[in-house]
MIKOLMI-777095 format. One line per field, with one value per residue (C-alpha): x, y, z. Coordinates in Angstrom, 2 decimals. Layout:
residues N
X: X:...
Y: Y:...
Z: Z:...
END
This chain:
residues 900
X: 0.00:1.33:1.12:2.76:6.19:6.05:3.36:2.38:1.14:4.14:2.53:3.98:7.54:7.63:10.12:12.14:15.40:15.53:12.97:11.74:12.55:11.06:12.32:8.94:5.23:2.56:4.26:7.67:6.24:4.77:8.05:9.98:7.51:7.88:11.67:11.38:9.30:5.89:2.52:0.88:-2.76:-5.39:-9.04:-12.00:-13.08:-14.86:-16.93:-18.60:-17.74:-14.18:-13.54:-14.60:-12.60:-9.51:-10.11:-10.45:-7.15:-5.44:-6.81:-5.59:-2.16:-1.91:-3.02:-0.55:0.27:2.02:-0.84:-1.74:-4.78:-7.95:-10.42:-13.38:-15.67:-19.44:-21.74:-22.70:-19.05:-18.38:-21.13:-20.24:-23.46:-21.70:-24.87:-26.50:-23.43:-23.62:-27.32:-26.66:-23.97:-26.16:-29.08:-27.03:-28.14:-26.07:-23.42:-21.70:-18.23:-16.11:-17.19:-13.70:-14.89:-17.51:-15.61:-13.24:-9.60:-8.69:-11.04:-9.48:-5.96:-6.89:-8.13:-4.77:-2.54:-0.45:-1.77:-0.68:3.05:5.85:5.35:1.60:0.48:-3.23:-5.09:-8.42:-10.85:-13.97:-15.60:-16.03:-16.31:-15.25:-12.81:-11.31:-13.10:-11.89:-8.29:-8.38:-9.76:-7.21:-4.29:-5.52:-5.12:-1.70:-2.68:-1.40:-2.67:-5.98:-7.45:-9.90:-9.75:-11.60:-13.04:-13.34:-15.10:-17.34:-18.80:-19.65:-20.73:-22.23:-24.06:-21.53:-20.58:-17.17:-15.92:-16.72:-15.08:-11.90:-11.76:-12.43:-9.75:-7.28:-7.77:-7.65:-4.41:-2.68:-3.84:-2.58:0.71:1.24:1.87:5.32:6.25:6.13:8.56:6.02:5.52:1.73:0.32:-2.67:-4.12:-6.10:-9.49:-9.51:-8.69:-12.13:-14.74:-18.03:-16.45:-17.07:-17.72:-15.20:-12.49:-8.99:-7.61:-10.01:-9.28:-5.55:-5.96:-8.06:-5.80:-2.71:-4.40:-5.50:-1.98:-0.65:-3.26:-2.05:1.55:0.68:-0.82:2.10:1.96:5.17:3.90:0.99:-0.46:-2.28:-5.26:-6.69:-9.77:-9.72:-12.07:-13.33:-10.36:-6.97:-4.98:-6.51:-5.99:-2.34:-1.75:-3.52:-1.56:1.72:0.80:-0.25:3.04:5.06:3.13:3.53:7.29:7.42:5.18:5.87:9.62:10.02:7.17:7.33:4.59:3.24:0.33:-2.57:-5.01:-8.61:-10.17:-13.20:-15.54:-18.64:-21.27:-19.41:-19.74:-22.45:-20.75:-17.76:-15.84:-16.45:-15.54:-12.35:-11.32:-11.85:-9.77:-6.99:-6.96:-6.67:-3.64:-1.96:-2.68:-1.11:2.09:2.32:1.70:3.90:1.24:2.63:-0.63:-3.98:-7.24:-9.24:-12.90:-14.40:-16.65:-19.47:-19.23:-22.37:-24.48:-23.60:-20.92:-18.17:-17.04:-13.53:-12.77:-13.91:-11.65:-8.69:-9.35:-9.48:-6.14:-4.52:-6.06:-4.74:-1.29:-1.06:-2.10:0.43:3.23:2.44:2.33:5.62:7.24:6.30:8.49:7.82:5.52:5.28:4.35:7.96:8.21:10.06:9.50:7.32:3.99:5.21:8.13:6.09:4.14:0.77:0.27:-0.53:-4.22:-4.08:-4.68:-1.47:-2.13:-5.63:-4.45:-1.66:-4.07:-6.54:-3.88:-2.23:-5.53:-6.40:-3.00:-3.07:-6.24:-4.69:-1.50:-3.66:-4.72:-7.92:-9.10:-7.99:-10.15:-13.20:-12.71:-12.05:-15.37:-17.19:-15.77:-16.35:-12.62:-13.21:-16.55:-17.39:-19.74:-23.09:-22.29:-25.30:-23.51:-24.62:-21.00:-20.41:-21.21:-22.77:-22.16:-19.48:-20.58:-18.74:-19.51:-18.21:-17.00:-17.78:-14.20:-14.60:-12.61:-13.98:-14.39:-15.62:-18.97:-19.03:-16.19:-18.28:-15.95:-12.95:-9.80:-9.23:-11.16:-9.21:-6.43:-7.54:-7.62:-9.07:-12.43:-15.95:-16.97:-19.43:-23.05:-24.24:-25.78:-29.52:-30.96:-30.85:-27.30:-26.24:-27.65:-25.93:-22.61:-22.91:-23.28:-20.67:-17.97:-20.37:-21.71:-18.27:-16.62:-19.58:-19.62:-15.87:-16.27:-19.13:-17.18:-14.00:-14.74:-11.12:-9.85:-10.79:-8.71:-6.08:-2.62:-0.17:1.70:-1.14:0.14:3.83:5.39:8.83:11.01:10.34:13.97:13.93:10.42:9.32:7.95:11.35:12.61:9.67:9.54:13.21:13.41:15.93:16.57:16.96:14.68:13.08:15.10:13.58:11.07:10.37:6.71:5.48:3.23:4.99:4.39:4.91:7.65:6.73:9.89:10.51:11.76:13.27:10.66:11.30:11.79:8.43:6.64:3.61:2.38:0.41:1.18:0.32:1.73:0.02:3.25:4.89:8.27:11.10:11.82:8.49:7.48:4.18:2.18:-0.49:-4.03:-3.64:-6.68:-8.89:-8.21:-10.89:-11.55:-11.71:-14.75:-17.83:-16.73:-19.84:-19.80:-21.75:-22.83:-22.79:-25.47:-28.79:-28.53:-25.18:-26.00:-23.34:-24.51:-22.27:-19.10:-17.01:-13.59:-10.25:-7.86:-6.65:-8.75:-9.30:-11.07:-14.16:-14.09:-13.88:-12.13:-8.84:-6.12:-4.43:-6.52:-5.98:-7.45:-10.23:-13.40:-16.56:-19.09:-22.08:-24.28:-26.37:-28.81:-27.33:-30.82:-31.59:-28.29:-25.29:-22.56:-21.94:-20.91:-17.49:-17.09:-16.94:-13.23:-12.21:-14.77:-14.05:-10.26:-10.20:-8.58:-11.33:-14.02:-12.33:-12.04:-15.71:-16.84:-14.67:-16.36:-19.73:-18.80:-17.80:-20.97:-23.04:-20.84:-21.29:-25.04:-25.41:-23.46:-25.43:-28.82:-27.97:-26.90:-30.29:-32.20:-32.94:-33.08:-31.87:-34.18:-33.71:-36.51:-38.07:-37.12:-40.33:-43.96:-47.49:-47.33:-44.73:-44.59:-46.69:-45.26:-42.07:-42.48:-42.19:-40.63:-42.10:-42.34:-40.85:-43.14:-41.94:-43.77:-43.99:-45.39:-48.17:-48.79:-47.69:-45.27:-43.26:-39.62:-39.47:-39.28:-39.29:-39.62:-42.14:-45.08:-42.91:-41.30:-44.68:-45.69:-42.38:-43.31:-45.61:-42.39:-40.12:-40.73:-37.59:-36.29:-33.93:-32.82:-30.52:-32.75:-32.20:-34.74:-35.47:-37.19:-37.30:-36.65:-37.52:-34.78:-34.06:-32.82:-29.67:-28.37:-29.41:-26.36:-28.63:-30.75:-30.13:-32.50:-31.18:-30.08:-29.99:-31.79:-31.12:-34.68:-35.59:-38.98:-40.05:-43.37:-45.18:-42.88:-43.73:-42.26:-40.11:-38.73:-37.78:-36.22:-34.07:-32.95:-31.96:-30.06:-28.09:-27.54:-26.18:-23.86:-22.54:-22.06:-20.24:-18.13:-17.06:-16.07:-14.04:-12.15:-11.45:-10.73:-8.52:-6.55:-9.69:-10.94:-7.53:-7.50:-10.88:-9.87:-12.87:-12.50:-13.62:-13.96:-17.16:-18.71:-17.81:-21.36:-22.92:-21.03:-22.56:-26.00:-29.14:-30.15:-32.51:-36.16:-38.20:-41.76:-42.64:-44.55:-41.48:-39.28:-41.68:-41.62:-37.83:-37.55:-40.01:-38.02:-35.00:-36.96:-37.62:-41.24:-41.83:-45.39:-47.09:-48.90:-46.06:-42.82:-39.81:-38.50:-34.87:-33.68:-35.47:-33.78:-30.37:-31.03:-32.03:-29.12:-26.69:-27.72:-26.73:-23.62:-25.20:-28.07:-31.59:-35.10:-38.11:-41.34:-45.13:-45.57:-49.08:-51.50:-51.46:-47.77:-46.71:-47.87:-51.03:-49.07:-47.93:-50.16:-52.15:-51.66:-54.70:-53.79:-53.24:-55.51:-54.10:-50.52:-48.62:-46.48:-43.46:-40.01:-37.06:-33.42:-31.56:-27.77:-25.65:-23.47:-26.16:-26.27:-30.03:-32.23:-30.61:-33.56:-37.35:-39.51:-42.82:-45.15:-47.27:-50.98:-52.27:-56.00:-57.65:-60.39:-57.97:-55.56:-58.31:-59.61:-56.15:-55.52:-58.65:-57.77:-54.42:-55.91:-54.78:-56.95:-57.20:-57.78:-54.13:-52.99:-55.18:-52.42:-51.25:-54.77:-55.62:-52.67:-53.68:-57.25:-55.93:-53.75:-50.38:-48.73:-48.59:-45.03:-42.59:-39.55:-37.36:-35.16:-31.66:-30.37:-27.07:-25.53:-26.75:-25.28:-22.02:-21.93:-22.38:-19.84:-17.25:-17.82:-18.57:-19.91:-22.68:-24.50:-23.64:-20.02:-21.09:-22.32:-20.15:-22.42:-24.35:-27.67:-28.65:-31.83:-31.52:-28.08:-27.81:-25.18:-24.36
Y: 0.00:3.39:4.84:1.86:2.09:-1.24:-3.54:-5.23:-8.37:-10.26:-10.34:-9.43:-10.08:-7.19:-4.66:-2.57:-1.28:2.52:4.67:7.84:11.01:14.01:17.43:19.13:18.45:17.51:14.29:15.91:18.66:16.08:14.18:17.31:18.05:14.54:14.80:18.05:16.28:17.77:16.21:17.82:18.66:19.27:20.38:19.26:22.54:23.66:26.75:27.57:31.26:31.84:34.65:32.54:29.59:31.77:33.10:29.53:28.54:31.60:30.88:27.29:28.46:30.97:28.54:27.86:24.43:22.79:22.60:21.76:23.20:21.47:22.29:19.97:19.76:19.96:16.99:17.98:18.05:14.75:13.01:14.70:16.73:19.92:21.37:21.32:22.98:25.74:26.29:26.46:29.10:31.10:30.99:31.69:28.38:26.87:24.30:22.04:22.53:24.25:23.56:23.38:22.13:24.89:27.97:29.15:28.14:31.83:32.14:29.17:30.37:33.65:31.75:29.98:32.93:34.08:31.12:27.80:27.24:24.95:25.94:25.45:22.71:22.28:19.02:18.56:16.21:15.03:11.57:10.77:7.23:8.45:11.34:12.15:15.52:16.51:15.57:17.61:20.62:20.51:20.08:23.02:25.35:24.06:21.60:18.04:16.41:14.66:11.51:8.65:5.22:2.78:0.84:3.41:6.05:3.52:0.98:3.17:6.32:5.47:2.92:3.15:-0.42:-1.30:-2.11:1.46:2.94:0.94:2.12:5.71:5.65:4.06:7.01:9.46:8.03:8.08:11.63:12.74:10.89:12.78:15.91:14.46:15.50:19.10:18.48:17.87:14.79:14.39:12.88:10.60:9.52:6.33:6.54:2.78:3.12:4.57:2.77:2.99:5.21:2.90:-0.74:-2.04:-4.17:-2.80:-5.65:-4.84:-1.10:-1.81:-4.23:-1.90:1.07:-0.90:-2.35:1.09:2.41:-0.47:0.36:3.99:2.82:0.48:3.40:5.74:7.48:7.70:9.66:8.29:8.35:5.47:6.29:4.78:6.05:6.22:3.62:3.01:1.47:3.29:0.09:-1.64:1.48:1.77:-1.85:-1.26:1.88:0.18:-2.71:-0.31:1.54:-1.65:-3.07:0.23:0.17:-3.43:-3.19:0.38:0.83:2.71:5.09:8.19:7.48:8.29:7.26:9.66:9.22:10.42:11.65:9.48:9.31:7.94:9.35:12.18:13.39:16.03:18.08:20.34:18.66:15.17:16.21:17.85:14.77:12.57:14.88:15.03:11.24:11.10:13.42:11.38:8.19:9.64:10.46:7.11:5.06:7.05:8.68:11.76:13.59:13.95:15.11:16.71:17.04:19.95:20.44:21.23:17.84:16.38:19.40:21.19:22.26:23.94:27.53:28.42:29.45:26.09:24.35:26.47:25.71:22.00:22.23:24.02:21.70:18.67:20.23:21.02:17.50:16.03:18.23:17.21:13.54:13.77:15.23:12.20:9.08:6.72:3.82:1.97:2.40:3.07:3.02:0.02:-2.23:-5.33:-5.16:-7.63:-5.35:-2.22:-3.34:-2.93:-6.63:-8.69:-9.58:-10.95:-7.73:-8.14:-11.78:-10.94:-7.96:-9.97:-12.76:-10.36:-8.52:-11.74:-13.33:-10.34:-10.02:-13.71:-13.18:-11.06:-9.15:-6.14:-4.84:-3.24:-6.57:-8.29:-5.97:-6.62:-10.40:-10.19:-8.52:-10.86:-13.84:-12.32:-12.24:-8.59:-7.87:-4.60:-5.01:-3.22:-1.93:-2.19:-1.68:-4.31:-5.38:-6.06:-9.60:-8.35:-11.52:-10.18:-8.73:-7.05:-6.26:-3.96:-5.27:-3.29:-1.95:-0.62:-3.27:-4.35:-8.08:-10.14:-11.79:-13.38:-13.27:-14.57:-15.85:-13.74:-15.87:-14.91:-17.47:-18.53:-15.94:-13.53:-14.02:-17.30:-17.88:-17.90:-15.10:-12.58:-12.82:-10.90:-7.59:-6.99:-3.55:-2.41:-3.65:-1.98:1.38:1.04:0.21:3.18:5.60:3.97:6.57:9.47:8.19:7.29:10.64:12.77:10.85:11.38:15.08:15.31:13.40:15.48:18.87:20.01:17.01:18.60:21.73:22.35:21.10:23.57:23.52:25.46:28.69:28.09:30.24:29.91:32.18:31.75:30.99:28.01:26.76:23.57:25.72:27.12:23.54:22.38:25.41:25.33:21.57:21.29:18.11:19.77:18.24:19.81:19.08:16.18:17.33:20.68:21.46:23.93:24.47:25.23:28.70:29.69:32.29:35.93:36.43:34.83:31.27:29.88:27.49:24.14:24.11:24.74:21.70:23.04:20.47:22.63:26.25:28.85:28.07:29.08:28.92:32.09:32.97:31.68:34.00:35.85:36.88:35.57:38.04:36.68:38.05:39.62:41.75:40.38:41.36:41.36:38.19:38.33:40.21:38.06:35.65:34.43:35.60:32.95:34.36:32.67:30.16:30.20:26.43:26.39:27.69:29.22:28.94:30.16:28.21:26.88:28.46:26.76:28.65:31.72:34.30:34.09:36.48:34.33:33.94:36.01:33.78:34.65:32.18:33.80:32.09:28.46:26.33:28.68:26.74:27.74:29.40:28.94:25.95:24.75:21.98:20.07:19.39:23.08:24.72:23.51:24.68:27.18:30.71:31.73:32.86:36.66:36.78:34.99:36.73:40.26:39.95:38.45:40.81:40.18:40.99:44.28:45.12:44.33:46.35:49.29:49.24:49.07:52.01:54.09:53.17:54.49:57.55:58.34:57.77:60.12:62.84:62.45:62.50:65.47:67.41:66.60:67.97:64.80:64.62:61.50:60.11:57.29:54.76:52.56:48.90:47.77:48.67:47.31:46.29:46.02:45.48:42.43:42.19:40.20:37.08:33.82:35.25:35.32:38.28:38.33:39.15:40.92:41.60:45.38:45.88:43.39:44.35:42.25:44.29:43.38:43.73:45.74:43.78:47.09:50.78:51.39:52.49:54.77:56.28:57.38:58.75:60.66:62.77:64.70:66.21:66.47:66.20:64.15:61.63:58.70:56.28:53.29:50.83:47.35:44.73:41.29:38.61:34.95:33.69:30.11:27.61:26.94:30.52:29.55:28.25:31.04:33.28:36.34:36.13:37.21:36.99:40.38:43.00:46.75:48.81:52.27:53.62:56.73:58.46:61.63:63.45:64.26:62.09:59.62:56.24:57.76:60.24:57.36:55.35:58.29:58.96:55.38:55.16:58.33:57.26:53.81:55.22:57.77:55.20:52.65:55.24:56.82:53.46:52.49:55.77:55.88:52.24:50.65:48.68:47.06:46.03:44.55:42.66:41.16:40.34:42.32:43.43:47.07:46.85:44.95:48.33:50.11:49.90:50.65:53.93:55.10:55.13:54.87:51.50:49.59:49.02:45.96:45.32:42.35:40.75:41.09:39.56:36.62:36.09:36.21:33.71:31.32:31.59:30.46:27.48:28.90:28.42:31.93:32.71:35.66:36.60:36.62:38.40:37.11:34.15:33.96:31.76:33.95:37.09:35.42:34.19:37.66:39.15:36.81:38.10:41.71:43.75:46.53:46.77:47.05:47.79:45.47:47.47:47.02:44.00:42.52:43.58:41.10:40.35:43.19:45.00:47.08:50.35:50.09:52.25:50.61:52.20:54.31:53.85:50.08:48.59:45.38:46.62:48.39:51.51:49.76:48.49:46.33:47.11:43.92:43.76:42.35:39.21:37.05:38.89:39.45:42.09:45.13:47.45:47.58:50.67:52.09:55.00:54.77:55.01:57.49:57.00:55.68:53.69:52.13:51.11:49.47:47.64:46.42:45.28:43.16:41.78:40.58:39.05:41.76:42.99:46.81:47.04:46.03:49.10:51.60:54.10:54.07:54.33:57.20:59.16:58.30:59.46:62.74:63.23:61.58:62.99:60.92:59.74:57.44:55.74:52.70:50.57:49.34:46.25:47.41:43.94:42.90:46.01:45.41:41.81:42.92:45.72:43.69:40.54:38.32:34.80:35.29:38.18:37.07:37.92:41.58:41.59:42.07:39.82:37.75:36.10:33.35:31.28:28.30:29.23:30.19:32.93:36.03
Z: 0.00:-0.97:2.52:4.24:5.77:7.53:8.86:12.08:10.48:11.77:15.22:18.57:17.49:14.96:16.30:13.82:15.21:14.96:16.81:15.15:17.11:15.24:16.20:15.97:16.04:18.56:19.69:19.97:22.15:24.55:24.55:25.52:28.30:29.66:29.51:31.49:34.15:33.32:32.58:29.54:30.25:27.59:27.60:25.53:23.97:20.82:20.04:16.72:16.90:15.62:18.10:21.07:19.75:19.54:23.05:24.31:22.75:24.20:27.65:27.38:26.26:29.11:31.82:34.62:33.28:30.33:27.87:24.31:22.55:21.44:18.70:19.21:16.20:16.04:15.46:11.91:10.87:12.65:10.68:7.40:7.18:6.08:4.54:7.98:9.49:6.86:7.59:11.31:10.84:8.48:10.90:14.01:15.52:18.29:17.37:19.88:18.42:15.80:12.18:10.68:7.30:7.03:8.16:5.48:5.75:6.11:9.08:10.87:10.08:11.72:14.77:14.98:14.12:17.10:19.10:17.58:17.10:18.18:21.81:21.74:19.34:18.68:18.14:16.35:18.16:16.42:16.69:13.00:11.69:8.23:8.84:5.41:5.08:8.55:7.81:4.60:6.47:9.29:6.89:4.84:7.83:8.88:11.62:11.69:14.90:15.44:17.01:16.59:15.03:12.77:15.72:18.49:16.37:14.66:17.06:20.08:18.23:14.86:12.79:9.96:8.93:10.34:6.83:5.71:8.79:8.21:4.60:5.64:8.30:5.88:3.52:6.42:7.78:4.41:3.79:7.21:6.71:3.46:5.54:6.26:2.73:3.97:6.82:9.59:11.74:11.78:14.95:15.43:18.77:19.22:20.89:21.42:25.09:25.74:23.61:25.57:28.23:31.17:32.12:29.58:31.26:30.73:28.62:25.77:26.01:25.80:22.91:20.77:21.53:20.49:17.39:16.23:16.74:14.65:12.00:12.00:11.65:8.80:6.89:7.21:10.59:12.60:15.61:17.62:21.11:22.74:24.91:28.04:29.90:33.70:35.16:38.68:40.51:40.60:41.19:38.19:36.09:37.13:36.15:32.82:31.95:32.79:30.49:27.72:27.90:27.78:24.80:22.96:23.46:22.32:19.25:18.12:18.58:15.29:16.08:18.30:20.82:24.23:26.44:27.00:29.88:29.65:32.89:33.62:30.62:32.35:34.71:36.43:40.03:40.41:43.10:42.41:45.22:43.87:40.33:41.56:43.54:40.48:38.29:40.86:41.06:37.27:37.35:40.10:38.18:35.04:36.93:38.74:35.60:33.24:31.02:29.28:28.66:30.45:28.90:31.68:32.64:34.57:37.57:35.11:33.39:34.98:34.17:30.95:28.50:30.53:30.15:29.08:32.64:34.00:31.50:32.58:36.23:35.42:33.62:36.53:39.12:37.23:36.78:40.50:41.48:39.05:40.39:43.95:43.00:41.14:44.24:46.31:46.46:43.54:44.37:41.11:37.53:36.53:32.74:31.49:34.50:34.63:36.42:38.96:39.86:40.58:43.59:41.87:41.18:38.10:37.81:34.26:32.32:30.35:29.50:28.24:26.22:24.57:23.73:22.12:20.10:18.97:17.91:15.75:14.11:13.17:11.10:8.34:7.60:6.77:10.17:8.83:7.40:10.58:12.69:10.51:10.77:14.52:15.22:12.85:14.73:18.16:18.95:19.85:21.54:23.29:26.29:26.01:22.49:20.17:16.84:14.28:13.69:17.39:18.56:21.79:23.78:26.13:29.45:32.31:35.92:38.61:41.94:45.11:45.14:41.60:39.76:36.39:35.66:32.75:33.46:30.01:27.48:24.59:21.85:22.89:23.34:26.97:28.99:32.06:31.68:34.40:38.17:39.30:40.90:39.51:37.18:38.64:37.50:34.45:35.46:35.26:34.54:38.17:38.61:35.38:36.45:39.81:38.15:35.78:38.70:40.97:40.36:40.71:44.03:45.36:44.67:45.72:49.00:49.44:48.87:51.36:53.98:53.58:51.99:52.30:50.35:47.01:47.53:44.86:45.75:47.21:43.92:42.33:43.83:43.30:40.61:39.10:37.08:33.36:32.63:34.99:34.32:32.70:29.92:29.15:28.88:26.76:24.53:23.76:23.36:26.20:28.10:31.51:34.15:37.18:40.31:42.27:44.84:43.21:43.75:41.22:38.25:35.00:33.66:30.06:29.75:29.36:27.29:23.91:23.93:20.75:19.33:17.77:14.00:12.36:10.99:9.19:6.67:4.24:3.47:4.49:7.89:11.09:13.07:14.28:12.78:14.95:17.85:17.71:21.26:22.53:24.54:26.86:26.69:23.27:22.41:19.68:16.11:13.44:11.50:7.69:6.32:6.14:8.85:10.70:14.31:16.13:19.51:22.87:21.92:23.73:23.65:25.38:28.86:31.04:34.65:37.45:37.83:40.68:41.17:41.14:38.94:37.21:35.49:31.73:29.37:29.88:33.62:36.75:39.23:40.88:41.77:44.74:47.40:46.72:49.47:50.61:51.26:49.46:51.68:49.40:48.77:45.88:45.17:42.20:40.89:40.56:39.68:37.75:40.12:42.92:42.18:43.51:47.07:47.39:48.15:45.00:42.84:43.99:43.85:40.35:37.82:35.30:37.84:38.62:34.93:34.33:37.34:36.33:32.95:34.69:36.91:33.90:31.99:34.89:35.28:31.60:31.84:34.79:33.03:29.81:31.51:33.72:30.62:29.10:32.05:34.02:37.81:39.61:42.27:44.76:44.26:46.94:47.19:48.98:48.42:48.58:44.88:42.17:38.43:37.52:34.01:34.74:32.66:34.56:37.72:41.21:43.56:47.04:49.97:53.11:56.36:56.72:60.22:59.67:56.03:53.05:50.96:47.91:46.98:43.78:40.52:38.63:39.45:36.66:38.83:40.95:37.85:36.56:39.95:40.25:37.23:39.57:40.95:37.86:34.12:33.51:36.03:36.19:38.84:39.21:40.97:42.44:41.39:42.81:40.76:41.71:38.20:37.18:38.01:34.36:33.97:35.89:32.58:30.20:30.80:31.00:34.16:37.73:40.67:41.84:39.33:38.74:36.19:34.81:34.66:32.69:32.35:30.50:30.87:27.63:25.53:22.77:22.05:19.31:21.85:24.15:21.31:20.21:23.77:24.56:21.27:22.02:25.62:24.76:22.08:24.59:27.37:25.20:23.40:26.67:28.18:25.12:25.05:28.79:29.63:26.93:29.53:30.91:27.47:26.68:29.99:29.14:25.58:24.31:20.70:20.66:16.88:17.63:18.51:15.26:13.93:17.32:17.61:14.34:15.99:13.85:15.25:12.98:13.94:13.13:14.19:16.34:13.45:11.23:13.92:14.24:10.48:10.42:13.26:11.67:8.46:10.49:11.78:15.23:16.44:17.79:18.91:17.21:20.42:22.93:23.68:21.81:23.73:24.90:22.07:19.55:20.83:20.58:17.04:15.85:17.72:16.00:12.57:13.28:13.90:15.97:18.45:17.03:18.24:18.14:18.33:18.34:20.57:20.62:23.32:26.18:25.89:28.22:31.35:31.70:31.64:27.98:25.81:23.05:19.65:18.66:14.98:15.22:17.88:19.31:19.15:21.91:21.65:23.12:22.21:23.20:22.44:21.45:21.51:18.70:18.89:20.48:23.81:23.66:25.27:26.89:27.39:27.38:27.12:25.99:25.87:29.03:29.30:31.90:31.29:34.44:32.72:30.22:32.98:35.06:31.98:31.07:34.66:34.56:31.12:32.46:35.60:38.01:40.89:40.63:44.38:45.01:43.07:44.91:45.73:42.09:40.65:43.01:41.61:38.04:38.70:40.06:37.00:36.36:33.22:30.09:29.57:27.86:29.32:29.47:31.69:30.79:32.58:34.06:34.38:30.92:29.33:31.21:30.03:26.41:26.54:28.46:26.39:29.40:29.11:31.67:33.27:36.81:36.04:35.90:39.50:42.56:44.63:42.08:42.85:40.43:40.40:42.72:44.05:47.72:48.06:50.15
END
């Protein structure tokens, strides 16, 4: 075969003499890190928006750890449905990864420029059973590292026939190997060490991982990594990883290779403490068993897609745990030693793995054909896998201590090779469910029993001089090791370090020229014209996150207080994760930058409104009634000397009443709304927030629209001109506001917005406010804020005036931000007609008697008016480019989360 440079058909004895030691590339980077005494840590991360993807890579690069980058692809790209990916981008729909084959090559090169180079290689992760289109796309942008396999990305994740997957991966491997012609050493990682993620005994994981690596080698690859997924028992895992490393050295001596450990891929702990303990155990396991790289999971794993900040914290937590483990006396897992010599015992994993590998290789000299025949004969059989090409006779079970055992080996040639004694019974449905949640229950219980056990290791706060750091060693390709016992987390140098020789396979290269300095937290630069800017997706919620690391442009957590216990609690069924404790949150550099921007926005607003003749008033925070028009939220009752009062959800009624004193008023008012629990994941809701409220006597809706437009332009322009350092610290591209600063925001009517959303496939009701997803979809289509006007009667509060020219429509508006950030402001022309207000109250189910004080003032003559309210935290989130609105609050209150 044209791509072959040797085969493994000779069986376990095949061992060419000279190992390959490339000077550059993904595998060489990991090898240098290992030689320098550091564990490479890597996130799972992929965002559809190129700007957010670039920010994620930068945050990964700048983490206090030795890291490599990840671009995880979306499901449409994985399955080859590129037309669906194009439609999703065009419609602003949420994607669960980066569509590398849909974005232009220039767009992806811009994402990688100034990020990916010899000191920070980037790997593409996908999950495709037929990956040729993905390999072509990654080579076209100068990348040469990816992962998968003909078995591991076929049987567990698709219904693609195994024969087609083998053929597809043969083509993909040969295409990737062709990058060597351009001076690179392309790298391919097996996914065979994971398969179903859990309940697969280690011998089968090892066998498939090794067989896929041999398949890669047979089709031209000379740099590979062999994966293994953390299971439920550390001793069994340590034995398995040691066996995997030894088999790799024996069977792949002419291939640059390393072992990569996946943090647990099954049902994850629900509590932050349990998740942290599991990740720390994975890092310690990697060090003890000689794995060179660890792919982490976050504290959000059990609940949702993690934020960039949560990924960074996971990287730093894992790096700290690894550094602490490396500083302890060795207890086994020494590379190159036999299992029996390490003190971890020999339970038959190696014998089973050798038997499986040997049986497959005896079937055919072509490893792809051998794999197909092995599954057809049942020589390889993945427990609980329903793929038609899997025999489905093998079964496994979980012992109380977490060790995995075979209950039934089917036709696999391993009967009698493992530990003696009767095989455990085959699991029923209840036993299977219990086994699936074993790790989750175990680690959550550990965290509850010992809350301090999940604190980051002391090494998380250690800092070393760049010239002596692991990163200086890794970046320069040096062989110098960290002195034994040094407890520290490697930090990338702030001064230039000579990179390894560039190895870009396809021009134009994305690598930096040799010697180019790398500056952390580089402000965003514009992407090529026409690049789709997918917003923070409404389908990818960003609830509050648990702290454990350094601040990134997408997070607000500081790192200086490692070991501080959280003081807040949360019910895991109602909220994804706790918000940070006040000390960490308030001292985080990103929090301070965001709050300084917020301060200046309010300062600019006050100056603007005073110049336009407005008087600032201090509104009440309790009263007998409050705004009933807050969709879905509940009001908070307080006992006011025996009377039931309400905390204010809005100052609307008091704004109108205040016009009896002044014609133009404004206030910055706190509001409390007990939002539905599901809003904890929308990125845009707080239970307590502040509103900049403005009201003008005798004004029309058009007057209010013009004023809010001028006000927002002034506020944003002033912040940009006065606070360049803060925007740079946050990584917020101020070019995003170029169109905003021109003013003249577009207006579309509610009916037009509904038609547009339905054209995009979104089922927006004609009779209701735009829902949250609808707002984000419209927002994603535009490059400046815009107004939605003329909502239908019944969709808003009784105080919005009905249009005399168009009965059934209200004289109101919303201001929607660009970039997917959603609603910033709501306003309307108010009705001041007593009879109309009472009628509208009754139409909306309100009891007029509750509003007696307000109605008495209206009867006596409250001026007609128009006004609006701007959400202060929402505006701050938009201007600062934050992931979630709670990050714009000094003391955030989120639905379902108990906090100070």
